[in-house]
N, C-alpha and C positions, 0 to 999 in steps of 0.2 A: 640575315637580309642585308643587302646592300643595293642602293640604286644610285643613279647617276643623272646630271643634266649636262649635255655636252654641245655648247654653242660654238659655232664659228665666228671668230671676231672680224666679221666683214661688215657690220652695221649694228645699230643700236637694237636693243631688245625690244619686240612689239609684243602686243598681247597675245599672239598666236603661240610664240615660244615661251612667252611668260607662262601660259596655262599649262605647259609642259613641265616647266621648272617647277611650278607650285605643286603639281599633281605628283612629280616623283618626291619632293620634299616632304609633302603631307603625308605620303604612304609610308615613306620611311619612318618618319616620326609616330605615326599611328601605331607601328609594330615594333618600336623601339630599335629600328635598324640604322644603318649608316649611310651617309649622303655624300657623294662624290661630286666635286665640280671639275669637269674636265675641258680643257680649252682645245678646240679641234683646229689647230692652227698650221696645219700641213700645206696650205694653200699660201704660199709666201707672198705671191703676187697681190693677193686683195686682204690678207689678215693685216690688222693694224693694232699697235699696242694701245692706242688710245681707246679702241673698243674693249679690250680686255679690262682695262680700268673702268670704263663706263658700265659694263655688264656686272662687274663684281659690285659696284657701287648700287646699281638698280637692284640687284638680289637682295642685298643688304638691306635697303630701303623697304623692301616688301617684308622684310622680317625672315628671310631665308638664310641660314647659316650653314657651312658645309664642314664636314669632319675631314675631308681630304682633298687636295687640289693638285692636279696634274696637267701638263701641256703635252701635246701630241709631238711638238718639235724637240721635245727633250728624250722622246723615246724611238727615234729613227732607227736605232741599232736593233731594237726589237722587232721592228717591222721587217728589216733586213734579213734577220733569222728565220722569221716566219716566211719570207718569200723564198729562200733557199730550200726550206723543207718542202713548200709546194712545188718547187720546180723539180726537186729530187724525186718526189713521188708521181711526177708527170701531170699533176694538177694545174700546174700555171705554165703556160706555153707561150713562145715568142711569135709575134706578128708583125708584118712588114707592110700591110697595105696602108695607102694614103688615104686621107679624108675623102678625096674624090673618088678613089677606087671603091671605098665602102659605101659612098652614096650611090655609085652606078650599080652596085651588087643590090642595094635595097630597091631601087627603082626596078631593076630587072625581076626581082622576086614578086615585087607588087603587080608588074604587068603579067606575070605568070600565075598570079592568083595564089601565091604562096605567102606564108607569114614572113613579115620583114624581120626575120632574125639572121643573125651572123650565121653563116654557112660552114664554119670550122675548117675552112680551106687550108689554114696554116698548120692544122694538125697532120697534114699529109705530106709536109716538108721533109725532104730527106736531109741528113747531116751536111751532104754536099751543096744542096740548094740553100741552106741556111748560110753556110760559109760563102757561098757565091754572093748572097744578098749583102751580107756584111762587108765583102770585100769591095761591093759597089757603093759603100757609103752608107748604106741602110742601118738605121739603129732601131731594134725592135721594142715595141711596147708589149705587155704581157696580159694575156687574158685567163682567167679562171674556168677549167673545164668543169661546168655543172654536172652533177649525176643525172642520170635519166630516170628521175622518180619525182614523185609528188610529195612535197614536205607538209607535214600536218602538226598542227599544235592547237592547244585549247587556249584561246585568247580570254584574257579576264575581262574584256569588255566585248569583243566581237564575237565570242562564243567559238565554236569549232571552225577553224581557219585552215586553208590550204593553198599552196602555189605550186603549179605544174611547171617543173624545172624545164621540161623540154619545149616550152612554149616561150622561154625567155633566152635572149642572147647571152652567150658566155660573157660574164662582165670584164671590163678592162680594170685591172687592180693596180698596175704600175704603168706610168706613162713612159714614153721614150727617154725621157731626161731622168729617169729613175726615181721620180716622185711617186710616193705610194698614194693611193686614192682611199677616201673615207670608208669605203665598203670594206677593205681589208684592215685597215688601221683600228676602225672601231672594234671589229670583232677581236683583234688581238688586245687591244685595251680591256674590253669587258671580260675576257677569259683571264687576264694577268692581275687585274685590279680586284677580282673577286665579285663581280657585279652579278647578282641573282635575278633581279626583275628588271625589265626594260619596260618604261612606260613612255610612249611617243605617239605621233600623229598618224592617222589612218593612211597617210600618203606614202608611209613606209611598209605598208603590208607586203607588196612583192619583194621588197628589198629584204624584210626579215625572212623570207624563204631562202633566198640567196645566202644571206649571213649564217643561217642555221647550217647550210651545207658546207660553207667555209669553215665554221667552227668545228663541225663534225671531221673535216679533212685536216684540221690541226690538232685532232686528238681529243676534242671536247665531247663529252656525252651528249647524245641527241636532245635530252631534256635538261640540258644545263641550264637554260634560262626559262623564266616565266615572261610572257609578254602581255601587254596590254596596249591596244591601239585606240586613241582617242578619235572620234569622229572629227572630221574637218570642221574648222572654225571659220566662219564666213563673215565678211564685212555686211553692213546694212543693206548695201545693193545687192547681196547674193554671190559677190565674188571671193575667192581665197584670200585670206590676209596675206600681207607680204611685209618684208623688211623695208620695201620701199614706200609703204604706207606711213610715211613719218607722223601723220596726225594721230596714230594709235601706237606710237612708241612709248614704252614706260617714262623715257625722259620728258616727252611733250605732255603727257598726261600728269606728271608731277609738276612741271612748269604751269600748268593750267589750274593746279590746286586739287587734284582728285587725291584723296587719302589712300595709303597703302592698304589700309584694313579693308577699304571698299574694293579695290581691285583683287586683293586675295579672296575675299568673301565671295565677290561675284563670280570669278573664274573658277573657283573650287566647285561651284554648284551648277555652272553654266552646262546646259545640255544633260543634266540629270533630272531625276524624278523630285529633286528637292529645291525649293524657293531660296534664293541666296538671303543670307541672315548676317547682320553684322557680327562677326566673332573675331577674337584674337587669333593669332595665328595658332597657338597652342591649342585653343577650343577647336578650330577648323581641324586640326590634325587628329584631335580625339575623336571627331564625328565622321572623319573621311571615309567614304565608302565607294570604291571603284564600281562595285556591283550595281550602284544606282545610277551610272552613266548610261545614257541612251545610246543606241548604235546609229541614230540620224545625226546628220549634220547640224550644228548648232550655230545660231546667228548671233554676233557681237551687238547688242543694242546699247548705243550710248545712252539713251534715255533712261534705261534700267540701271545703268552704272551711276549716273547722275542722282536718280532716286535713291540707291543705296548709300551714295555719298552724302545726300543730304540728311538722311536719317543719321549718319554717324556724327555729322558736324553739329546737328541739333542737341546732341546729348554731351559733347565735348566740354570738358570744364575749362575755365580760363587759365589754368596752370598747364594744361596740356597745349592749348594753342597760342599762349603768351608769345614764345620766340618767333612766331610767324605773323603777329599782329603789326600794324602799321606803328611807328614809334609815337609813344605818347598815349597809345590807345589804353583805356582802362577797362577794369572787369565791368562796370556798368556799360561800357559801350558794347562788349562782347555779348553781354546778356540781353541787351536790346536788339542786337542785329542778327544773331546766331540763327534765328528761326526763318530768316529770309534769305539765306545764301545757300547755294548749291556746292560752291567751291570757295577755297580760301582767297582766290584771286579776287573775288568780288568784294572783298572787305575794303580795298582800297577806295572804292566808290563810296561806301557808306561813311567811312572816315573823312573823305572831303565834305561830305553832306554835313556832318556835325562839327567838324573842325577845320574845314578848308573853304573852298570855293566851288560853286556850281555854275552852270550856265543858266541863267534866268529865264523862265518860260514865258511864252506870250499868253498874257491873261484876255479872257473875254472882256469887252468893255464894262459890261454890267458888275463885273467883279472888281475892277479897279478902286471905286470908291469904298466898297466893302473892305478890301485890304487896307486902305489908309485908316478906316474906322477901327480895324483890328489892331492897328499900331497904337492908336490912342487908348485902347482898353488893355493892353499889355500889363500884367501885374508886375510889380517891382520884384527884383531879386531879392533873397534867394529862391530858387524854384526847386520843386520836388514832383513827385509822381502824380501829385493832385493840381498841379498848376494848369495843365492842359484842359482838365474838366472844368474849373473855375473860370478860365479865360473864356472858352467856348460857350459856357453858360451865360456869361456876361454879354458876349456878342449875339447870343440867340435873343436875349431880352432886349438888346438895342437895336436889332436890325430885323427881327422877325424871321430870320432864317431858320430853317431846320434841315435835317437830314444831309444829302448830298451837297445842297446849295451851301450849307453851314461849313461842312468839313473839308470837301474836296479843294476848293480854291486855296485854302491853308497850306494843305499837304503839297499841292503842286507848286505853290509859291516858295515853300520852304525847303523841299527836297528835290523839286524837278522831275518827281515820279507820280504815277498814277496810284501807286500803292507801295507798301513796303512795311518796315517795322512799326509797332505802335507809336503814334505821335506823343503820347504821355511819356514814353521812355526817352524819345529822341530830344523833345523840347528842353529838358534839363541839360542835355549834354552841348546844346547849341548855345544856349545864353542869350541874354537880352539883346545885346548889341547886334549879333548876327541875325536874329530873328527879325529885329525891327528893320535892320538893313536890307534884308531880302524881301520883306514886304513892300517897303518903299520903291525898291527897283522894279518889282513885279507890278507895281500901280501905276507906272509911268506910261 
C-alpha cells in the first residue's frame, strides 16, 4: 500500500488540504504502508520555493513524515513520453481554437439548449488543414479524447460512484507552450511511483473519472487504484475553504498558539461518526477508519478546535511547554494559569499579570477605601498558597464584606480581569510590592 499528498506550492497549507494530508498519512500508517510527498510544481509562474519549504515545515509540525519525496518539475521527461504515447494512439489530438472561439462555441451550444461541452471539431481536421494552421503561425494545444463510456468505481467514502464521460469536455492535457497540466502529470506520477490509494476531496470526483480513463489509455489496469473522496470542508459561513482564507492556514493557526495535536485530532475525526479526542499521531493512525467518514459536507468550527486545544493544554506538563513560555516563567506559573488558556499565545498576558505591568482598571468609588484597607492588611512575605485565604479572612473581619464584594475588587485591581486563574496561586507569583502598588493605583 502506498499513498501520497500532492500539494502545489502556490500558497500556504490551509486546513482544507491539511485534512487531506492527514487522512493520507494516517491511512498509510494504519496499514503499515508508505507515504509519498509530491510537489506539483509544473505551474512555473505561480509555484514558489518558499512555499515548498513552508509546506514541508508545516507537515512536520503536524507530525507527518514522508518515506519518499518527488517534484513534478524533475519528471518532465516522463510526461513527454506519456504525451507521445497518447498521440501515437490517437488519444491526444491537437486543437487550434482561440479562447474567443471556444467561448463563442460554448455560448452557441447554450443558446441551442445543448450541453456546453467541447464539440471535438478539431478531430475532423485533415493533415493538410493542420499543416495550413501551423503555417499560419498557430501553435496547437492538446486535448485527450475521452472514451464513450461511464467510469465506475467503489469509493471508500462515497460508495458506488460513476462519471459519464460523454457528458464531459475532452480535457486539455498540454498547453500550447508545451506545459503539461495536472490531469495528465498526476496520472503518470501515480502509476510510476506505485500509488495504490488516492484520498482527496469530493471536488475531484469528476476528475477521477477522467484520470481513470487516462490511466487506462496509458496501459494501467482499470482497477489499478482505490479512491476515497472526502466530503467538502466548509468554513463557518458555509463556504468552501480556500488557500486565500489565510486565517485558517496552518501557519496562522500555529502562530496563534494552536497545538499540532489539536489540529490532527480535530481534522482526523471531522465529518465522521466519532468525536475528536486528543491523541498522538501514532494513536490517531492506529484508530483511523475511512469507513466512519460521512458522505455529507463537514463544517470547520473554530470553537470546537479551540475546545480541543484547551483540553490538550490543560494536561500539558511544564517540560512540554517550557520552550514556549515567556522568559523567566516558572513551573508554578504554568500550573497556575494553564487551566485558563485556550492557546499558548494567551500566556504572555498572564505573565504580564504576575511579573509585568497591566492597565489599571477604573474602580467603583465605594471600593477605593476598601483597596487601601487591603494594603494595610497585606501579610508580610514570604507568601504561599495559604496567603490569599488568610488575607481575605482578615479583610472580611475588618470590613464586613463577603462574597463578590470581598473578592471581586481585589481580583479586578490585581489582574485587570473579571475572572481567571485562582488568586491563591497568582498572589505568591506577584509578590508584596507589585500587589501593594496595584492596589494603591486602583484606589486613586
